[in-house]
C-alpha positions, 0 to 999 in steps of 0.5 A, a space after each residue: 500781724 498780731 497773734 494769739 500767744 500761749 506762754 508756759 512758765 516754769 512756775 505759777 505766775 502770781 495774781 499780782 503779776 497776772 493782773 499787771 499783764 492783764 492791764 498792759 496786754 490782752 490777757 484772755 485767760 490762764 488755762 493752767 497754773 503756769 500758762 498765759 493766753 494772750 491775744 493781739 500781740 505784735 512783735 514789740 508787745 511780745 518782746 515787752 511781755 517777755 522782758 516783764 516776765 524775765 524781770 519778775 524772775 520767771 522762766 519761759 518754758 514754751 511759747 506758741 503763736 498762731 493767728 487769731 481765730 477767724 484769720 487766715 493762717 500764713 500758709 493760706 495767705 501765701 497760697 492766696 498771694 501766689 494764686 493771684 500772681 499766677 498768669 492765666 492759662 491760655 488754650 493752645 490752638 488745636 
């Protein structure tokens, strides 16, 4: 499932590299000098982005992933799928 990713770098990303990332990926913001906020990345896109950052000499300090706004969290999806597979309760005869 595509996710919203926050990547924190050890050093500030150059404007040229940020522009390249924005062209290739869905860069939705740079909330801090060393932070990139991206939306809609799947596992292959995340791997390509990390390779690009490492090739440019950046050190990734932290990476967080969360579902995009308006979607259920993995825990909510698990509860929903388990609830759907549970057999209905039957009343015992009295």
